[in-house]
C-alpha positions in Angstrom: 0.0 0.0 0.4 0.6 4.0 -0.3 0.2 7.1 0.9 1.3 9.8 -1.3 1.8 13.5 -0.3 1.9 16.0 -3.2 2.8 19.6 -3.0 5.2 22.6 -4.3 8.7 22.5 -3.5 9.1 23.5 0.4 5.9 22.8 1.6 7.3 20.7 4.1 6.1 17.0 2.3 9.5 15.5 2.9 9.9 15.6 6.7 6.5 15.6 7.4 6.0 12.3 5.4 9.1 10.8 7.2 7.5 11.5 10.2 4.3 10.1 9.9 6.2 7.0 7.9 7.9 6.2 11.7 4.7 6.6 13.0 2.5 4.2 10.9 5.3 2.3 10.6 5.9 2.1 7.3 8.4 3.0 5.1 9.5 6.8 3.7 10.1 7.0 0.1 11.3 10.4 -0.9 10.5 10.7 -4.8 12.4 13.9 -4.6 15.7 12.1 -3.9 15.5 10.1 -7.1 14.8 13.2 -9.2 18.1 14.9 -7.3 20.3 12.2 -8.2 19.3 12.2 -11.6 20.4 16.1 -11.6 23.4 15.4 -9.8 24.4 12.8 -12.8 23.2 16.1 -15.5 25.3 18.8 -13.5 28.0 16.0 -13.4 28.6 15.4 -16.9 28.3 19.5 -17.7 26.5 18.8 -21.3 23.2 20.1 -22.6 19.6 18.7 -21.7 19.0 17.2 -25.2 22.2 15.3 -25.0 21.7 14.1 -21.7 18.6 12.7 -22.3 20.0 10.4 -24.5 22.5 9.1 -22.1 19.7 8.7 -19.5 19.1 4.8 -20.5 22.7 4.0 -20.0 22.9 4.6 -16.4 20.7 3.4 -13.3 19.6 5.0 -10.6 17.8 3.0 -8.1 16.2 3.0 -4.3 17.9 0.9 -1.6 15.2 0.2 1.1 15.8 -0.4 5.1 14.5 0.0 8.3 14.9 4.0 8.4 13.7 4.6 4.9 15.1 4.4 1.0 18.4 6.0 0.0 19.0 6.6 -3.9 22.3 4.6 -5.7 23.5 6.0 -8.4 25.1 3.2 -11.2 25.3 1.4 -7.3 27.1 4.4 -5.6 25.4 6.2 -2.6 24.9 9.8 -3.2 24.8 11.2 0.2 23.6 15.0 1.2 25.4 16.2 -2.0 21.6 15.9 -4.2 20.7 18.6 -1.4 23.2 21.1 -2.7 21.9 24.5 -4.0 23.5 23.9 -7.4 21.3 20.7 -7.5 18.1 22.6 -6.3 18.5 25.0 -9.5 18.6 22.6 -12.2 16.0 19.8 -10.5 13.0 21.2 -12.2 14.3 21.1 -15.5 15.8 18.3 -15.8 12.4 16.5 -14.2 10.5 17.6 -17.5 12.4 14.9 -19.3 10.3 12.1 -20.1 13.3 9.5 -20.0 14.2 11.0 -16.7 10.5 10.6 -15.2 10.1 7.5 -17.2 12.8 5.9 -15.2 12.2 7.3 -11.6 8.4 6.0 -11.8 9.3 2.9 -12.9 11.6 2.5 -9.8 9.0 3.6 -7.6 6.3 1.2 -8.7 8.9 -1.5 -8.7 9.7 -0.8 -4.7 6.1 0.0 -3.7 5.4 -3.8 -4.7 7.3 -5.0 -1.9 6.6 -2.7 0.9 4.3 -0.1 2.5 5.1 3.4 1.7 4.5 6.8 2.9 5.6 8.8 -0.6 6.0 12.5 -1.4 6.3 13.8 -4.5 4.8 16.4 -7.0 2.7 14.2 -8.7 2.0 10.3 -7.2 -1.4 11.1 -6.4 -2.1 12.2 -9.9 0.2 10.2 -12.3 2.0 7.3 -10.6 -0.3 6.4 -7.9 -3.7 7.2 -8.8 -5.0 4.6 -6.5 -3.1 5.0 -3.4 -4.7 4.3 -0.3 -4.7 8.2 0.7 -3.7 11.2 -1.5 -2.8 14.5 0.5 -2.0 17.9 -1.4 0.1 20.3 1.1 0.7 24.0 -0.1 2.1 26.5 2.2 2.8 30.4 1.2 6.3 31.0 -0.4 8.0 32.8 2.2 6.9 30.1 4.9 8.5 27.2 2.6 11.9 29.2 1.8 12.4 30.2 5.8 11.9 26.3 6.5 14.3 24.9 3.3 16.8 27.4 4.6 17.0 26.5 8.0 17.0 22.8 6.8 20.1 23.3 4.9 21.6 25.4 8.0 20.9 22.1 10.0 22.9 20.1 7.8 25.8 22.4 7.2 24.9 23.2 3.6 25.6 27.5 2.4 22.5 29.0 1.6 20.7 32.4 0.8 17.4 32.7 2.0 16.4 34.9 -0.9 18.2 32.9 -3.6 15.8 29.9 -2.1 12.9 32.0 -2.1 13.8 33.1 -6.0 14.7 29.5 -6.8 11.4 28.2 -5.2 9.2 30.6 -7.0 10.8 29.4 -10.2 10.4 25.9 -9.9 6.7 26.6 -8.7 6.0 27.8 -11.9 7.9 25.1 -13.8 6.5 22.8 -11.9 2.8 24.2 -12.6 3.6 25.0 -16.1 5.5 21.6 -17.9 3.5 19.8 -20.6 4.3 16.4 -18.5 2.6 15.5 -15.3 2.6 19.1 -14.1 2.0 20.3 -10.2 -1.5 20.0 -9.7 -4.0 18.6 -6.6 -4.6 14.8 -7.4 -8.0 13.6 -7.6 -10.1 12.9 -4.4 -7.0 14.6 -2.1 -7.3 16.0 0.9 -5.5 19.4 0.8 -3.7 20.6 3.7 -2.3 24.3 3.8 0.7 24.0 6.5 1.1 27.8 6.9 0.3 28.1 10.5 0.3 24.4 11.3 3.2 23.3 13.5 5.4 20.2 12.2 3.4 17.9 15.0 0.0 19.0 13.6 0.8 18.3 10.3 2.2 14.7 11.4 -1.0 14.3 13.5 -3.7 15.2 10.7 -1.8 12.8 8.4 -1.6 9.9 10.3 -5.6 10.5 11.8 -6.2 10.5 8.0 -4.2 7.1 7.6 -5.8 5.1 10.7 -9.2 6.1 9.6 -7.9 4.3 6.1 -7.0 1.5 7.3 -9.8 0.8 10.4 
């Protein structure tokens, strides 16, 4: 089974999904980590987008699963926090528009969901990848709040960041994600929308965990 949490960048999906998964005893699936790993490969290659799309099939990005959740592997190697750097954030929405990349990411997620129960976060999980999910959540928050959260997250990890750059990047990603021709960001049919701007982290987790328990009862 799978529960999907979709929404714009910085809305709190990842941290919330991870904690919810812990509370209900499921695994956490970070779809964004897959897209960020493909973006890392693109940035390291230094090639233009069209050429990169042609070599996607040559590479293998998978997810390893353990009791703590999932971890992306680039051609069998761990990538660590390098995928969270600002240089990756600046390109991830562009790389995510490539059909070849989306096909690989979606296939990998569908593969591992056959073996485990997951709480997953992303942009189009409930609308495209898992339309029959047990529960679909759509999380939103205003831009300023999302930028502050992302800045605090990066500071905590010791990753250099500028609040204004993060805000500008999130605004650009909102536009790219919502306007792209392939799987644009949209509220999934049947999803419960939760505005987290004024909610504490604990309140977000409690609300979604309760919704899951209701579905399972």
